[in-house]
C-alpha positions as CSV (number, residue, x, y, z in Angstrom):
1,X,151.1,43.3,113.4
2,X,148.6,40.3,112.7
3,X,145.8,40.9,110.2
4,X,142.6,39.3,111.2
5,X,140.1,38.3,108.9
6,X,136.5,36.2,109.3
7,X,135.7,33.5,107.1
8,X,132.4,31.9,106.3
9,X,133.4,28.4,105.5
10,X,130.2,26.3,103.6
11,X,131.4,22.6,103.0
12,X,128.2,21.7,101.4
13,X,127.8,18.2,100.2
14,X,129.0,15.2,98.8
15,X,132.9,15.4,98.8
16,X,132.8,19.1,100.1
17,X,134.0,18.3,104.0
18,X,136.9,16.6,103.0
19,X,138.1,19.2,100.2
20,X,137.7,22.2,103.1
21,X,139.5,20.0,105.6
22,X,142.5,20.3,103.4
23,X,141.6,23.7,102.6
24,X,141.4,25.5,105.8
25,X,144.4,24.1,107.2
26,X,146.5,25.0,104.2
27,X,144.7,28.5,105.5
28,X,146.3,27.9,109.1
29,X,149.6,27.8,107.7
30,X,149.3,30.6,105.3
31,X,148.4,32.6,108.3
32,X,151.0,31.3,110.9
33,X,153.7,31.9,107.9
34,X,152.4,35.8,107.5
35,X,151.1,36.4,110.4
36,X,147.3,36.5,109.8
37,X,144.7,35.3,111.7
38,X,141.6,33.8,110.5
39,X,138.2,33.1,112.1
40,X,136.2,30.6,110.3
41,X,133.2,29.8,111.1
42,X,130.7,26.7,109.2
43,X,127.6,27.4,107.9
44,X,124.8,25.0,106.3
45,X,123.8,25.5,102.4
46,X,123.2,23.2,100.1
47,X,121.9,19.6,99.9
48,X,123.1,19.5,104.1
49,X,120.7,22.5,104.8
50,X,118.3,21.1,103.5
51,X,117.9,17.9,105.6
52,X,118.5,19.9,108.7
53,X,115.9,23.1,107.7
54,X,114.1,21.9,104.7
55,X,115.7,25.5,103.1
56,X,119.2,25.5,101.1
57,X,120.1,28.9,102.7
58,X,118.8,29.1,106.1
59,X,118.2,32.9,106.7
60,X,120.8,32.7,109.5
61,X,123.4,31.5,107.0
62,X,123.7,34.3,104.6
63,X,123.4,36.5,107.5
64,X,126.5,35.1,108.4
65,X,127.7,35.2,105.5
66,X,127.2,38.8,105.1
67,X,129.0,39.3,107.9
68,X,132.2,37.9,107.0
69,X,135.3,39.3,105.3
70,X,134.7,36.3,102.7
71,X,133.2,33.4,102.0
72,X,134.5,29.8,101.2
73,X,132.5,27.5,99.8
74,X,133.1,24.0,98.9
75,X,130.5,21.8,96.9
76,X,126.7,21.5,97.0
77,X,123.9,19.2,95.9
78,X,123.8,15.3,94.8
79,X,121.1,13.0,93.4
80,X,119.4,12.7,96.4
81,X,117.7,15.9,96.0
82,X,117.2,15.7,92.5
83,X,114.1,14.8,92.5
84,X,112.4,17.9,94.9
85,X,111.4,21.1,93.1
86,X,113.3,23.5,91.3
87,X,112.9,26.0,93.8
88,X,113.4,23.9,96.5
89,X,116.9,22.2,95.1
90,X,120.7,22.7,96.6
91,X,121.5,25.0,93.5
92,X,118.2,27.3,94.6
93,X,121.1,27.9,97.7
94,X,124.0,29.1,95.6
95,X,121.6,31.6,93.5
96,X,120.6,33.0,96.7
97,X,123.2,33.3,98.1
98,X,124.9,35.7,94.7
99,X,121.8,37.5,94.7
100,X,121.9,38.1,98.7
101,X,125.3,39.0,98.9
102,X,125.0,40.8,95.3
103,X,127.9,38.8,93.5
104,X,127.3,40.0,90.4
105,X,131.3,39.0,88.5
106,X,132.1,35.4,88.4
107,X,135.8,35.6,87.5
108,X,136.8,31.4,86.8
109,X,140.3,31.4,84.9
110,X,141.8,28.3,83.2
111,X,144.9,28.2,82.9
112,X,146.9,25.1,81.7
113,X,149.6,24.3,84.2
114,X,152.9,22.5,82.3
115,X,152.9,19.5,84.1
116,X,149.0,19.2,83.2
117,X,149.6,19.3,79.8
118,X,149.4,15.7,78.6
119,X,146.2,15.2,80.7
120,X,144.0,17.2,78.6
121,X,141.6,15.9,76.2
122,X,143.6,17.9,73.4
123,X,146.4,18.0,72.0
124,X,149.5,19.4,73.8
125,X,150.2,22.2,70.5
126,X,146.7,23.2,71.2
127,X,146.7,23.9,74.4
128,X,149.8,24.8,75.8
129,X,150.1,28.2,77.4
130,X,146.5,28.6,77.6
131,X,146.4,31.1,80.3
132,X,141.9,32.2,79.8
133,X,139.4,34.1,82.2
134,X,136.5,34.2,81.8
135,X,134.1,37.0,83.2
136,X,131.0,35.7,83.5
137,X,127.7,38.0,84.6
138,X,125.7,36.5,87.4
139,X,123.1,38.2,89.0
140,X,120.9,38.9,85.3
141,X,119.8,37.2,82.0
142,X,117.5,34.4,81.8
143,X,118.5,32.5,84.8
144,X,116.8,35.2,86.9
145,X,114.6,37.5,84.2
146,X,110.7,38.0,84.6
147,X,108.3,36.7,83.9
148,X,109.4,32.8,83.3
149,X,107.3,29.7,83.5
150,X,105.2,26.6,82.2
151,X,102.1,27.6,81.8
152,X,98.8,25.4,79.5
153,X,98.3,27.7,76.2
154,X,94.6,27.5,75.5
155,X,95.2,25.0,72.6
156,X,95.4,22.6,75.5
157,X,99.4,22.2,75.0
158,X,102.1,23.2,77.7
159,X,104.2,26.1,76.7
160,X,107.5,27.1,79.1
161,X,109.2,30.2,78.7
162,X,112.2,32.5,80.4
163,X,113.0,35.9,79.2
164,X,116.5,37.4,78.6
165,X,117.0,40.6,80.1
166,X,120.1,43.2,81.2
167,X,119.9,46.6,81.5
168,X,122.2,49.7,81.0
169,X,123.9,49.0,84.6
170,X,124.2,45.3,84.7
171,X,125.9,45.3,81.7
172,X,127.9,48.7,82.6
173,X,129.0,47.1,85.7
174,X,129.9,44.0,84.8
175,X,132.1,45.1,81.4
176,X,133.9,47.3,84.1
177,X,134.8,44.6,85.8
178,X,136.2,42.5,82.7
179,X,138.4,45.6,81.2
180,X,140.3,46.0,84.3
181,X,141.1,42.2,84.9
182,X,142.2,42.4,81.0
183,X,144.5,45.5,82.2
184,X,145.7,42.9,85.1
185,X,146.5,40.4,82.1
186,X,147.5,40.9,78.6
187,X,145.2,43.3,77.5
188,X,142.5,41.4,75.4
189,X,138.9,41.7,76.2
190,X,136.5,39.3,74.3
191,X,132.7,40.3,74.5
192,X,130.5,37.0,73.6
193,X,127.4,37.1,72.7
194,X,124.5,36.3,70.3
195,X,123.8,39.3,68.6
196,X,122.7,38.6,65.5
197,X,119.6,36.4,66.1
198,X,119.2,38.6,70.2
199,X,118.0,42.1,70.8
200,X,119.6,41.9,74.5
201,X,122.7,40.7,73.0
202,X,122.7,43.5,70.3
203,X,122.1,45.9,73.3
204,X,124.9,44.3,75.4
205,X,127.4,44.6,72.5
206,X,126.4,48.2,72.3
207,X,127.3,49.0,75.8
208,X,130.8,47.1,75.8
209,X,131.8,48.9,73.2
210,X,130.7,51.7,74.4
211,X,133.0,51.3,77.7
212,X,136.0,50.3,75.2
213,X,137.2,54.3,75.0
214,X,137.6,55.1,79.0
215,X,140.0,51.3,78.4
216,X,142.8,52.3,75.5
217,X,145.0,49.8,77.2
218,X,142.5,46.7,75.9
219,X,141.9,45.7,73.1
220,X,138.6,44.5,72.6
221,X,136.9,41.6,70.2
222,X,133.2,40.5,69.8
223,X,132.0,36.5,69.1
224,X,129.0,35.3,68.5
225,X,128.7,32.3,71.3
226,X,128.6,29.7,68.6
227,X,132.1,30.6,67.1
228,X,133.1,31.1,70.3
229,X,132.5,27.8,71.7
230,X,134.8,26.5,68.2
231,X,137.5,28.5,68.8
232,X,138.1,27.9,72.5
233,X,138.2,23.9,71.1
234,X,139.9,25.0,68.1
235,X,142.5,27.3,69.4
236,X,142.0,28.5,72.9
237,X,145.5,30.3,72.8
238,X,143.9,32.9,71.3
239,X,141.8,34.2,74.3
240,X,142.9,36.0,77.1
241,X,139.9,37.6,79.3
242,X,136.2,36.4,77.5
243,X,133.3,38.4,79.3
244,X,130.1,37.1,78.6
245,X,126.2,36.8,80.1
246,X,125.0,34.5,82.8
247,X,123.8,32.0,80.5
248,X,126.9,31.8,78.2
249,X,129.1,32.4,80.8
250,X,127.9,29.2,82.5
251,X,128.3,27.2,79.4
252,X,131.6,28.7,77.8
253,X,133.8,28.6,81.6
254,X,132.4,24.8,81.4
255,X,134.2,24.4,78.1
256,X,137.2,26.2,79.2
257,X,137.6,24.7,82.3
258,X,137.9,21.3,80.4
259,X,141.0,22.1,78.6
260,X,142.9,22.1,81.5
261,X,142.4,18.1,81.8
262,X,140.8,18.0,85.0
263,X,138.1,20.0,86.5
264,X,139.2,19.7,89.6
265,X,142.2,22.1,89.3
266,X,139.9,25.0,88.4
267,X,138.9,27.6,91.2
268,X,136.5,30.7,90.6
269,X,135.6,34.1,92.5
270,X,132.8,35.8,92.6
271,X,132.8,39.5,93.7
272,X,129.7,42.2,94.2
273,X,130.4,46.1,94.0
274,X,131.5,45.5,97.8
275,X,131.6,43.1,100.8
276,X,132.5,39.9,101.1
277,X,132.6,37.6,97.7
278,X,132.5,33.7,97.5
279,X,135.5,31.7,96.6
280,X,134.8,28.3,95.1
281,X,135.7,25.2,93.0
282,X,134.1,24.9,89.7
283,X,133.6,21.2,90.2
284,X,130.4,19.8,91.8
285,X,130.1,17.2,94.7
286,X,130.9,13.9,93.0
287,X,128.7,12.1,95.7
288,X,130.3,9.0,94.1
289,X,133.9,9.6,95.7
290,X,132.9,10.8,98.7
291,X,134.3,9.6,102.1
292,X,136.8,7.4,99.8
293,X,139.2,9.7,100.2
294,X,139.9,10.0,96.6
295,X,138.7,14.0,96.0
296,X,141.2,16.0,94.3
297,X,141.5,19.6,97.2
298,X,143.9,21.3,95.0
299,X,141.0,23.2,92.9
300,X,139.5,23.9,96.6
301,X,143.3,25.0,97.8
302,X,143.1,27.3,94.7
303,X,139.9,28.7,95.3
304,X,141.5,29.8,99.0
305,X,144.5,31.7,96.9
306,X,141.8,33.6,95.0
307,X,140.1,34.9,98.0
308,X,143.9,35.7,99.8
309,X,144.2,37.3,96.0
310,X,141.0,39.2,95.3
311,X,138.6,38.8,98.5
312,X,141.3,39.9,101.1
313,X,144.1,42.0,99.3
314,X,147.0,39.6,100.2
315,X,148.8,38.8,97.2
316,X,151.8,37.6,98.7
317,X,149.8,34.6,100.5
318,X,147.9,33.8,97.6
319,X,151.5,33.6,95.2
320,X,153.0,31.3,97.8
321,X,149.8,28.8,97.6
322,X,150.3,28.3,94.1
323,X,153.9,27.8,94.5
324,X,152.7,25.1,96.6
325,X,150.3,23.4,94.6
326,X,153.3,24.0,91.4
327,X,156.0,22.2,94.0
328,X,153.5,19.2,95.2
329,X,152.6,18.6,91.0
330,X,156.4,18.9,90.0
331,X,156.8,15.9,92.7
332,X,154.5,14.2,91.0
333,X,151.5,13.8,93.6
334,X,148.4,13.0,91.6
335,X,144.9,12.5,92.5
336,X,143.3,9.9,90.5
337,X,141.4,12.2,88.2
338,X,144.7,13.7,86.6
339,X,146.6,10.5,87.0
340,X,149.0,10.0,84.4
341,X,151.7,7.4,83.8
342,X,155.3,7.2,86.5
343,X,153.5,9.3,88.8
344,X,152.5,9.2,92.4
345,X,148.6,8.2,93.2
346,X,147.8,10.0,96.3
347,X,144.4,10.2,98.1
348,X,143.1,14.1,99.2
349,X,144.5,13.6,102.5
350,X,147.9,12.6,101.4
351,X,147.6,15.6,99.0
352,X,146.9,17.9,101.7
353,X,149.8,17.1,103.8
354,X,152.7,17.0,100.7
355,X,151.0,20.7,100.3
356,X,151.5,21.4,104.0
357,X,155.2,20.4,103.3
358,X,155.6,22.4,100.2
359,X,154.6,25.7,102.6
360,X,156.5,25.2,104.7
361,X,159.6,24.7,102.9
362,X,158.5,27.5,101.3
363,X,158.7,29.8,104.3
């Protein structure tokens, strides 16, 4: 019996439409193989939405996303919109989407594939075998805290400020996601904070610690964020699952991403307590190569795999896509961002064709 899903596609800006085209082709092929159908409908978000409607996240787009089983996002933003006021930039659409769908947990894997060990900027012996999952809180912390702003003080000087705030409920729910994620991995969870100087971080540490007895099969540890950043570069193999707040997670997940040698290989998932999740590559819109068939579609394709695994509960389909990615890398196909001597330089479209061929061989 065919299983049917409604997917909202947000191709966005820059290379977004190119990599989305490859992802949809892969999704269609895996659906054909496993008797799954996907009703994919595109919507505007980001810079293209600003150009069309004046709003980075039109109401119609958010409504369509809410009525979907999952949302597949490509990339948004670019220099074209950088001079707009902060509340009108493409990135505000992403924050609005997360808030509008109640997406409080961001899962960002950083796995060193054996074919790409030499592509990392760190020594092979440092990164070989690294497999990290960063669980980042998405809808609280300093990005959303009130009050905030820029104002003129009585002295005549201007002053800018933001508020970092977390409630016990916000910490507990992201903590549970992190513990449950660690249970499915190697059973190690490192909570990252700045409890030595920030009261909100001490509160974070206290709440995460209080959750630990409910997960006796998970080993919990704590690190200050500055030490965690150092350890990610010094000895990344020590980490399994990392949980942290919005600001620290934003920074550390990017640092972990670069261990892999190419940010073009890394997907992510943003999940809520219920309803559709958003699945997207961690890289940006790369407007400098847009329309030149140079983009790496792998992270977008692996975001499809995460959508199938975490959003639609189709692990067999996710496994098959990941196997296809490995097969294509084994045969030496590389886009420019991960090119090395002796490999086959291909463009975005050709990489998509190789992935489809690999999927068909796996069927």
